[in-house]
TORPAFI-304457 format. One record per residue (C-alpha): x, y, z; residue in one letter. Coordinates in Angstrom, 1 decimal. Last residue first. Layout:
<site xx="X" yy="Y" zz="Z" code="a"/>
...
//
This chain:
<site xx="-16.7" yy="-7.4" zz="3.0" code="x"/>
<site xx="-18.9" yy="-4.9" zz="1.6" code="x"/>
<site xx="-15.9" yy="-2.5" zz="0.2" code="x"/>
<site xx="-15.9" yy="1.1" zz="-0.8" code="x"/>
<site xx="-12.6" yy="2.2" zz="-2.4" code="x"/>
<site xx="-10.5" yy="5.4" zz="-2.4" code="x"/>
<site xx="-7.6" yy="6.8" zz="-4.0" code="x"/>
<site xx="-4.9" yy="9.5" zz="-4.0" code="x"/>
<site xx="-1.8" yy="10.7" zz="-6.1" code="x"/>
<site xx="0.7" yy="13.5" zz="-6.2" code="x"/>
<site xx="2.8" yy="12.1" zz="-8.0" code="x"/>
<site xx="3.7" yy="10.8" zz="-4.6" code="x"/>
<site xx="1.4" yy="9.3" zz="-2.2" code="x"/>
<site xx="-2.2" yy="9.2" zz="-1.0" code="x"/>
<site xx="-4.5" yy="6.2" zz="0.2" code="x"/>
<site xx="-7.8" yy="5.2" zz="1.5" code="x"/>
<site xx="-10.0" yy="1.9" zz="2.0" code="x"/>
<site xx="-13.4" yy="1.8" zz="3.6" code="x"/>
<site xx="-15.0" yy="-1.2" zz="4.7" code="x"/>
<site xx="-18.7" yy="-2.0" zz="5.1" code="x"/>
<site xx="-19.5" yy="-5.4" zz="7.0" code="x"/>
<site xx="-21.3" yy="-7.8" zz="5.1" code="x"/>
<site xx="-19.3" yy="-11.0" zz="6.3" code="x"/>
<site xx="-17.5" yy="-10.1" zz="9.2" code="x"/>
<site xx="-14.4" yy="-7.7" zz="9.8" code="x"/>
<site xx="-12.0" yy="-7.2" zz="12.6" code="x"/>
<site xx="-11.1" yy="-10.9" zz="13.4" code="x"/>
<site xx="-7.6" yy="-10.0" zz="14.0" code="x"/>
<site xx="-6.4" yy="-11.9" zz="10.8" code="x"/>
<site xx="-8.8" yy="-9.5" zz="8.9" code="x"/>
<site xx="-7.6" yy="-6.3" zz="10.4" code="x"/>
<site xx="-3.9" yy="-7.5" zz="10.1" code="x"/>
<site xx="-4.4" yy="-8.6" zz="6.4" code="x"/>
<site xx="-6.0" yy="-5.0" zz="5.8" code="x"/>
<site xx="-3.1" yy="-3.2" zz="7.4" code="x"/>
<site xx="-0.8" yy="-5.0" zz="5.4" code="x"/>
<site xx="-2.8" yy="-4.3" zz="2.3" code="x"/>
<site xx="-2.7" yy="-0.3" zz="3.2" code="x"/>
<site xx="1.0" yy="-0.3" zz="4.2" code="x"/>
<site xx="2.2" yy="-2.0" zz="0.7" code="x"/>
<site xx="2.0" yy="1.1" zz="-1.2" code="x"/>
<site xx="4.7" yy="2.9" zz="1.3" code="x"/>
<site xx="5.7" yy="0.7" zz="4.1" code="x"/>
<site xx="5.5" yy="3.2" zz="6.7" code="x"/>
<site xx="6.2" yy="2.2" zz="10.0" code="x"/>
<site xx="5.8" yy="-1.7" zz="11.0" code="x"/>
<site xx="5.0" yy="-1.8" zz="14.8" code="x"/>
<site xx="3.4" yy="1.7" zz="15.5" code="x"/>
<site xx="1.9" yy="1.9" zz="11.9" code="x"/>
<site xx="0.1" yy="-1.1" zz="12.5" code="x"/>
<site xx="-3.5" yy="0.9" zz="12.4" code="x"/>
<site xx="-7.1" yy="-0.2" zz="11.2" code="x"/>
<site xx="-9.4" yy="2.5" zz="12.5" code="x"/>
<site xx="-12.9" yy="1.2" zz="13.7" code="x"/>
<site xx="-11.6" yy="0.9" zz="17.4" code="x"/>
<site xx="-9.8" yy="4.1" zz="17.0" code="x"/>
<site xx="-12.9" yy="6.1" zz="16.7" code="x"/>
<site xx="-14.0" yy="7.3" zz="13.0" code="x"/>
<site xx="-15.6" yy="11.0" zz="12.7" code="x"/>
<site xx="-14.1" yy="11.3" zz="9.3" code="x"/>
<site xx="-12.1" yy="14.7" zz="10.5" code="x"/>
<site xx="-11.0" yy="12.8" zz="13.5" code="x"/>
<site xx="-9.9" yy="9.5" zz="11.8" code="x"/>
<site xx="-8.0" yy="11.9" zz="9.1" code="x"/>
<site xx="-6.4" yy="14.0" zz="12.1" code="x"/>
<site xx="-5.3" yy="10.2" zz="13.9" code="x"/>
<site xx="-3.9" yy="8.6" zz="10.8" code="x"/>
<site xx="-2.0" yy="11.7" zz="10.1" code="x"/>
<site xx="-0.6" yy="11.8" zz="13.4" code="x"/>
<site xx="0.4" yy="8.4" zz="13.2" code="x"/>
<site xx="2.4" yy="8.4" zz="10.1" code="x"/>
<site xx="1.8" yy="7.2" zz="6.5" code="x"/>
<site xx="0.0" yy="4.0" zz="7.1" code="x"/>
<site xx="-2.3" yy="4.3" zz="4.0" code="x"/>
<site xx="-5.7" yy="4.0" zz="5.5" code="x"/>
<site xx="-7.9" yy="1.2" zz="6.4" code="x"/>
<site xx="-11.5" yy="2.1" zz="7.9" code="x"/>
<site xx="-13.4" yy="-0.6" zz="9.5" code="x"/>
<site xx="-17.2" yy="-1.2" zz="10.3" code="x"/>
<site xx="-18.2" yy="1.8" zz="8.4" code="x"/>
<site xx="-22.0" yy="2.8" zz="9.1" code="x"/>
<site xx="-20.7" yy="5.5" zz="11.5" code="x"/>
<site xx="-19.3" yy="7.3" zz="8.2" code="x"/>
<site xx="-22.3" yy="7.6" zz="7.0" code="x"/>
<site xx="-23.1" yy="5.6" zz="3.5" code="x"/>
<site xx="-25.3" yy="6.7" zz="0.9" code="x"/>
<site xx="-23.3" yy="5.3" zz="-2.3" code="x"/>
<site xx="-22.3" yy="8.8" zz="-3.7" code="x"/>
<site xx="-22.3" yy="10.3" zz="-0.2" code="x"/>
<site xx="-19.7" yy="7.9" zz="0.9" code="x"/>
<site xx="-17.4" yy="8.4" zz="-1.9" code="x"/>
<site xx="-17.5" yy="11.9" zz="-1.7" code="x"/>
<site xx="-16.8" yy="11.8" zz="2.1" code="x"/>
<site xx="-13.7" yy="9.6" zz="1.1" code="x"/>
<site xx="-12.5" yy="11.9" zz="-1.6" code="x"/>
<site xx="-12.8" yy="15.1" zz="0.4" code="x"/>
<site xx="-11.0" yy="13.7" zz="3.5" code="x"/>
<site xx="-8.2" yy="12.1" zz="0.9" code="x"/>
<site xx="-7.4" yy="15.5" zz="-0.8" code="x"/>
<site xx="-7.5" yy="17.3" zz="2.3" code="x"/>
<site xx="-5.3" yy="15.1" zz="4.3" code="x"/>
<site xx="-3.0" yy="14.6" zz="1.4" code="x"/>
<site xx="-2.3" yy="18.3" zz="0.9" code="x"/>
<site xx="-1.0" yy="18.7" zz="4.5" code="x"/>
<site xx="1.0" yy="15.6" zz="4.3" code="x"/>
<site xx="2.7" yy="16.3" zz="1.1" code="x"/>
<site xx="3.7" yy="19.9" zz="2.5" code="x"/>
<site xx="4.6" yy="19.0" zz="5.6" code="x"/>
<site xx="6.7" yy="16.0" zz="4.3" code="x"/>
<site xx="8.7" yy="17.4" zz="1.5" code="x"/>
<site xx="10.3" yy="14.3" zz="0.8" code="x"/>
<site xx="13.6" yy="12.9" zz="-0.7" code="x"/>
<site xx="14.3" yy="9.2" zz="-1.2" code="x"/>
<site xx="17.8" yy="8.7" zz="-2.2" code="x"/>
<site xx="19.5" yy="8.1" zz="-5.7" code="x"/>
<site xx="20.5" yy="11.9" zz="-5.9" code="x"/>
<site xx="22.8" yy="11.8" zz="-3.0" code="x"/>
<site xx="25.2" yy="14.4" zz="-4.4" code="x"/>
<site xx="28.0" yy="11.7" zz="-4.8" code="x"/>
<site xx="25.9" yy="9.3" zz="-6.6" code="x"/>
<site xx="24.6" yy="12.2" zz="-8.9" code="x"/>
<site xx="27.8" yy="12.9" zz="-9.9" code="x"/>
<site xx="29.5" yy="9.7" zz="-10.2" code="x"/>
<site xx="26.7" yy="8.8" zz="-13.0" code="x"/>
<site xx="23.3" yy="7.7" zz="-13.0" code="x"/>
<site xx="20.8" yy="9.4" zz="-15.4" code="x"/>
<site xx="19.1" yy="12.6" zz="-14.6" code="x"/>
<site xx="16.0" yy="12.9" zz="-17.2" code="x"/>
<site xx="16.4" yy="8.8" zz="-18.0" code="x"/>
<site xx="16.0" yy="7.9" zz="-14.5" code="x"/>
<site xx="18.5" yy="7.5" zz="-11.7" code="x"/>
<site xx="18.2" yy="10.6" zz="-9.8" code="x"/>
<site xx="15.5" yy="12.6" zz="-8.2" code="x"/>
<site xx="14.2" yy="9.7" zz="-5.8" code="x"/>
<site xx="10.9" yy="11.7" zz="-5.2" code="x"/>
<site xx="8.4" yy="13.0" zz="-2.8" code="x"/>
<site xx="7.1" yy="16.6" zz="-3.2" code="x"/>
<site xx="8.1" yy="17.3" zz="-6.4" code="x"/>
<site xx="5.2" yy="16.2" zz="-8.6" code="x"/>
<site xx="2.6" yy="18.4" zz="-6.8" code="x"/>
<site xx="1.3" yy="19.9" zz="-9.8" code="x"/>
<site xx="0.9" yy="16.4" zz="-11.1" code="x"/>
<site xx="-2.2" yy="16.0" zz="-9.6" code="x"/>
<site xx="-3.8" yy="12.2" zz="-9.5" code="x"/>
<site xx="-7.1" yy="10.6" zz="-8.6" code="x"/>
<site xx="-8.1" yy="6.7" zz="-8.6" code="x"/>
<site xx="-11.5" yy="5.8" zz="-7.9" code="x"/>
<site xx="-13.1" yy="2.5" zz="-6.4" code="x"/>
<site xx="-16.9" yy="1.4" zz="-5.8" code="x"/>
<site xx="-19.0" yy="-1.1" zz="-4.4" code="x"/>
<site xx="-16.0" yy="-3.6" zz="-4.2" code="x"/>
<site xx="-17.2" yy="-7.1" zz="-2.8" code="x"/>
<site xx="-20.3" yy="-8.5" zz="-1.3" code="x"/>
<site xx="-23.7" yy="-8.2" zz="-2.7" code="x"/>
<site xx="-26.5" yy="-6.6" zz="-1.0" code="x"/>
<site xx="-29.2" yy="-6.5" zz="-3.7" code="x"/>
<site xx="-28.4" yy="-10.2" zz="-4.9" code="x"/>
<site xx="-27.9" yy="-10.7" zz="-8.3" code="x"/>
<site xx="-24.0" yy="-11.8" zz="-7.9" code="x"/>
<site xx="-22.1" yy="-13.6" zz="-10.6" code="x"/>
<site xx="-18.6" yy="-13.5" zz="-9.0" code="x"/>
<site xx="-15.3" yy="-12.3" zz="-10.0" code="x"/>
<site xx="-12.2" yy="-13.0" zz="-7.9" code="x"/>
<site xx="-9.6" yy="-10.5" zz="-6.3" code="x"/>
<site xx="-6.9" yy="-12.4" zz="-4.1" code="x"/>
<site xx="-5.0" yy="-9.9" zz="-2.0" code="x"/>
<site xx="-1.6" yy="-9.0" zz="-1.1" code="x"/>
<site xx="0.7" yy="-7.2" zz="1.3" code="x"/>
<site xx="4.4" yy="-6.6" zz="1.3" code="x"/>
<site xx="7.1" yy="-5.1" zz="3.8" code="x"/>
<site xx="9.7" yy="-2.9" zz="4.3" code="x"/>
<site xx="9.9" yy="0.5" zz="6.5" code="x"/>
<site xx="10.0" yy="4.0" zz="6.1" code="x"/>
<site xx="9.5" yy="6.8" zz="8.7" code="x"/>
<site xx="12.4" yy="7.9" zz="10.5" code="x"/>
<site xx="14.7" yy="7.6" zz="7.8" code="x"/>
<site xx="12.6" yy="9.7" zz="5.5" code="x"/>
<site xx="12.3" yy="13.3" zz="7.0" code="x"/>
<site xx="15.1" yy="12.3" zz="9.4" code="x"/>
<site xx="17.9" yy="12.4" zz="6.5" code="x"/>
<site xx="21.3" yy="11.3" zz="7.4" code="x"/>
<site xx="20.2" yy="7.9" zz="6.9" code="x"/>
<site xx="19.9" yy="8.7" zz="3.2" code="x"/>
<site xx="17.2" yy="5.8" zz="2.3" code="x"/>
<site xx="16.8" yy="4.2" zz="-0.8" code="x"/>
<site xx="17.4" yy="0.7" zz="0.3" code="x"/>
<site xx="15.2" yy="1.2" zz="3.4" code="x"/>
<site xx="12.0" yy="1.5" zz="0.9" code="x"/>
<site xx="11.9" yy="-2.3" zz="0.0" code="x"/>
<site xx="8.4" yy="-2.4" zz="-0.6" code="x"/>
<site xx="5.6" yy="-4.5" zz="-2.1" code="x"/>
<site xx="2.1" yy="-4.3" zz="-3.1" code="x"/>
<site xx="0.1" yy="-7.2" zz="-4.5" code="x"/>
<site xx="-2.8" yy="-7.6" zz="-6.4" code="x"/>
<site xx="-3.6" yy="-11.4" zz="-7.3" code="x"/>
<site xx="-6.6" yy="-11.6" zz="-10.2" code="x"/>
<site xx="-9.3" yy="-14.5" zz="-10.4" code="x"/>
<site xx="-11.8" yy="-14.0" zz="-13.1" code="x"/>
<site xx="-10.0" yy="-12.4" zz="-16.4" code="x"/>
<site xx="-11.0" yy="-10.3" zz="-19.2" code="x"/>
<site xx="-14.7" yy="-10.5" zz="-18.3" code="x"/>
<site xx="-15.0" yy="-6.6" zz="-18.2" code="x"/>
<site xx="-15.8" yy="-6.9" zz="-14.6" code="x"/>
<site xx="-12.7" yy="-8.9" zz="-13.7" code="x"/>
<site xx="-10.2" yy="-6.5" zz="-15.6" code="x"/>
<site xx="-12.2" yy="-3.3" zz="-14.1" code="x"/>
<site xx="-11.7" yy="-4.8" zz="-10.8" code="x"/>
<site xx="-8.0" yy="-5.7" zz="-11.1" code="x"/>
<site xx="-7.2" yy="-2.2" zz="-12.6" code="x"/>
<site xx="-8.8" yy="-0.6" zz="-9.5" code="x"/>
<site xx="-6.8" yy="-2.9" zz="-7.3" code="x"/>
<site xx="-3.7" yy="-1.9" zz="-8.9" code="x"/>
<site xx="-4.4" yy="1.7" zz="-8.3" code="x"/>
<site xx="-5.6" yy="1.1" zz="-4.8" code="x"/>
<site xx="-2.2" yy="-0.8" zz="-4.2" code="x"/>
<site xx="-0.3" yy="2.2" zz="-6.1" code="x"/>
<site xx="-1.3" yy="4.9" zz="-3.9" code="x"/>
<site xx="1.9" yy="5.0" zz="-1.9" code="x"/>
<site xx="3.8" yy="5.5" zz="-5.1" code="x"/>
<site xx="1.8" yy="5.1" zz="-8.3" code="x"/>
<site xx="3.8" yy="3.0" zz="-10.0" code="x"/>
<site xx="2.0" yy="-0.5" zz="-11.5" code="x"/>
<site xx="3.8" yy="-3.3" zz="-12.5" code="x"/>
<site xx="2.8" yy="-6.1" zz="-14.8" code="x"/>
<site xx="1.9" yy="-9.9" zz="-15.1" code="x"/>
<site xx="-0.6" yy="-11.7" zz="-17.6" code="x"/>
<site xx="-0.7" yy="-15.2" zz="-17.0" code="x"/>
<site xx="1.8" yy="-17.2" zz="-19.4" code="x"/>
<site xx="3.1" yy="-19.2" zz="-16.3" code="x"/>
<site xx="2.0" yy="-19.7" zz="-12.9" code="x"/>
<site xx="5.2" yy="-21.0" zz="-10.7" code="x"/>
<site xx="4.9" yy="-18.7" zz="-7.9" code="x"/>
<site xx="8.5" yy="-17.7" zz="-8.3" code="x"/>
<site xx="8.2" yy="-16.9" zz="-12.2" code="x"/>
<site xx="5.0" yy="-15.0" zz="-11.4" code="x"/>
<site xx="6.9" yy="-12.9" zz="-8.8" code="x"/>
<site xx="9.8" yy="-12.1" zz="-11.1" code="x"/>
<site xx="7.0" yy="-11.0" zz="-13.8" code="x"/>
<site xx="5.5" yy="-8.8" zz="-11.3" code="x"/>
<site xx="8.9" yy="-7.5" zz="-10.6" code="x"/>
<site xx="9.0" yy="-6.4" zz="-14.0" code="x"/>
<site xx="11.9" yy="-6.5" zz="-16.5" code="x"/>
<site xx="13.1" yy="-3.9" zz="-16.1" code="x"/>
<site xx="14.6" yy="-0.9" zz="-13.5" code="x"/>
<site xx="15.3" yy="-3.6" zz="-11.3" code="x"/>
<site xx="14.1" yy="-5.4" zz="-8.0" code="x"/>
<site xx="11.2" yy="-2.6" zz="-8.1" code="x"/>
<site xx="11.6" yy="0.0" zz="-5.1" code="x"/>
<site xx="8.3" yy="1.9" zz="-6.2" code="x"/>
<site xx="5.8" yy="-0.9" zz="-6.2" code="x"/>
<site xx="2.5" yy="-2.1" zz="-7.0" code="x"/>
<site xx="2.3" yy="-5.6" zz="-8.6" code="x"/>
<site xx="-0.6" yy="-6.8" zz="-10.6" code="x"/>
<site xx="-0.7" yy="-10.4" zz="-11.7" code="x"/>
<site xx="-3.4" yy="-12.0" zz="-13.8" code="x"/>
<site xx="-5.3" yy="-15.3" zz="-14.5" code="x"/>
<site xx="-4.6" yy="-17.1" zz="-11.4" code="x"/>
<site xx="-5.8" yy="-20.6" zz="-10.7" code="x"/>
<site xx="-2.4" yy="-22.2" zz="-11.6" code="x"/>
<site xx="-1.1" yy="-20.1" zz="-8.4" code="x"/>
<site xx="-3.6" yy="-22.4" zz="-6.1" code="x"/>
<site xx="-6.5" yy="-20.9" zz="-4.4" code="x"/>
<site xx="-8.1" yy="-21.5" zz="-1.2" code="x"/>
<site xx="-8.4" yy="-17.8" zz="-0.4" code="x"/>
<site xx="-6.6" yy="-18.0" zz="2.8" code="x"/>
<site xx="-4.0" yy="-19.9" zz="1.2" code="x"/>
<site xx="-3.5" yy="-17.8" zz="-1.9" code="x"/>
<site xx="-3.3" yy="-14.7" zz="0.5" code="x"/>
<site xx="-0.4" yy="-16.4" zz="2.2" code="x"/>
<site xx="1.5" yy="-17.2" zz="-0.9" code="x"/>
<site xx="1.2" yy="-13.6" zz="-2.4" code="x"/>
<site xx="2.6" yy="-12.3" zz="0.9" code="x"/>
<site xx="5.5" yy="-14.4" zz="0.6" code="x"/>
<site xx="5.8" yy="-14.0" zz="-3.4" code="x"/>
<site xx="6.0" yy="-10.1" zz="-2.7" code="x"/>
<site xx="8.8" yy="-10.0" zz="0.1" code="x"/>
<site xx="10.8" yy="-12.0" zz="-2.5" code="x"/>
<site xx="9.9" yy="-10.0" zz="-5.3" code="x"/>
<site xx="11.0" yy="-6.7" zz="-3.3" code="x"/>
<site xx="14.2" yy="-8.0" zz="-3.0" code="x"/>
<site xx="15.8" yy="-10.0" zz="0.0" code="x"/>
<site xx="19.6" yy="-10.8" zz="0.0" code="x"/>
<site xx="20.8" yy="-8.1" zz="2.1" code="x"/>
<site xx="17.8" yy="-8.5" zz="4.8" code="x"/>
<site xx="14.9" yy="-6.4" zz="4.5" code="x"/>
<site xx="14.1" yy="-3.8" zz="7.0" code="x"/>
<site xx="11.2" yy="-4.1" zz="9.7" code="x"/>
<site xx="9.8" yy="-0.9" zz="11.7" code="x"/>
<site xx="9.6" yy="-0.2" zz="15.1" code="x"/>
<site xx="8.0" yy="2.4" zz="17.4" code="x"/>
<site xx="6.2" yy="4.4" zz="15.2" code="x"/>
<site xx="3.6" yy="7.5" zz="16.0" code="x"/>
<site xx="5.5" yy="9.6" zz="13.9" code="x"/>
<site xx="6.4" yy="12.8" zz="15.7" code="x"/>
<site xx="6.3" yy="11.5" zz="19.1" code="x"/>
<site xx="7.6" yy="7.9" zz="18.2" code="x"/>
<site xx="10.8" yy="9.7" zz="16.9" code="x"/>
<site xx="10.9" yy="12.3" zz="19.6" code="x"/>
<site xx="11.1" yy="9.3" zz="22.5" code="x"/>
<site xx="13.7" yy="7.6" zz="20.4" code="x"/>
<site xx="15.7" yy="10.7" zz="20.3" code="x"/>
<site xx="16.4" yy="12.3" zz="16.8" code="x"/>
<site xx="20.3" yy="12.1" zz="16.0" code="x"/>
<site xx="19.7" yy="10.7" zz="12.8" code="x"/>
<site xx="21.7" yy="7.2" zz="12.4" code="x"/>
<site xx="21.9" yy="6.7" zz="16.4" code="x"/>
<site xx="18.1" yy="7.6" zz="16.7" code="x"/>
<site xx="17.1" yy="4.9" zz="14.3" code="x"/>
<site xx="18.8" yy="2.4" zz="15.9" code="x"/>
<site xx="17.2" yy="3.4" zz="19.5" code="x"/>
<site xx="13.7" yy="3.8" zz="17.5" code="x"/>
<site xx="14.0" yy="0.1" zz="16.7" code="x"/>
<site xx="14.8" yy="-2.1" zz="13.2" code="x"/>
<site xx="13.3" yy="-5.2" zz="13.3" code="x"/>
<site xx="14.9" yy="-7.8" zz="10.9" code="x"/>
<site xx="12.6" yy="-10.5" zz="10.3" code="x"/>
<site xx="11.0" yy="-9.1" zz="7.0" code="x"/>
<site xx="7.1" yy="-8.4" zz="6.7" code="x"/>
<site xx="4.9" yy="-10.6" zz="4.8" code="x"/>
<site xx="1.1" yy="-9.7" zz="4.3" code="x"/>
<site xx="-2.0" yy="-11.7" zz="2.9" code="x"/>
<site xx="-5.5" yy="-11.3" zz="2.0" code="x"/>
<site xx="-8.3" yy="-14.0" zz="0.4" code="x"/>
<site xx="-11.2" yy="-13.8" zz="-1.0" code="x"/>
<site xx="-11.6" yy="-9.8" zz="-2.0" code="x"/>
<site xx="-14.9" yy="-10.1" zz="-4.1" code="x"/>
<site xx="-15.3" yy="-8.6" zz="-7.9" code="x"/>
<site xx="-19.0" yy="-8.6" zz="-9.1" code="x"/>
<site xx="-20.2" yy="-10.1" zz="-12.5" code="x"/>
<site xx="-23.5" yy="-9.1" zz="-13.5" code="x"/>
//
């Protein structure tokens, strides 16, 4: 049977560090208040000349280096983003060009902050069906470009960054094979309006009126979104663990979407996971949307928090409403 293994991780954060003091000057919320509300001290914002594809290329190169693969060995590229370089063509094709791996399939996924796990699910299915052997899955976001700096609900939280993994198919007949044990994605469109950029698409096209009204900025009903997401993610995680006969205490690391420090703490408490087993980069990087999970995963790997055979739980939620979980044996 063909199994899909994660053989390399990488991440890239822009060099510009944006402190709570700088955000305080924009929003009027004190630096201490920002940290208390979000758990964030700093975040990174892209330079003027940096786009999502630039961040994605750097993260991908680092993942390829860890995996010991060249760009020419890739069979497909899947990129999650809600901040593409442009409406079309896909940002994945710009990454393909930047890496120099010609004519392999490349496409974007838009599933908000759950996009990385949605992309990983697609890569997993493509490998298991023998369509591809080696797949690059990336999440890259430049959310700072869609912020209204007067809106504290979003400006306090969001940063820019990219994370990537190399997923490869292997024949594995061992009873405790390493790789993705299971992955599931979910959505509930009834909550479509909780987080969105209202204007700029075919429903409300770009116009002078939409620009004046601030319709191209990210808008979020944070309290409603987060309450709902906590319930949905908790249920999905517990169902996944039950399906595979895994107890929370069996997990070596839990890597969740880095939405907000308080949300991470609540989910960890509900799942019975201590801080030593919860990957967290929210304090340094803020909420990088779909890129936050692979960035946190890469951080855990590079800090030596995972060893071969360890069980790893991944979970995310985002606009749509979307959410997803995955259980991995490292």
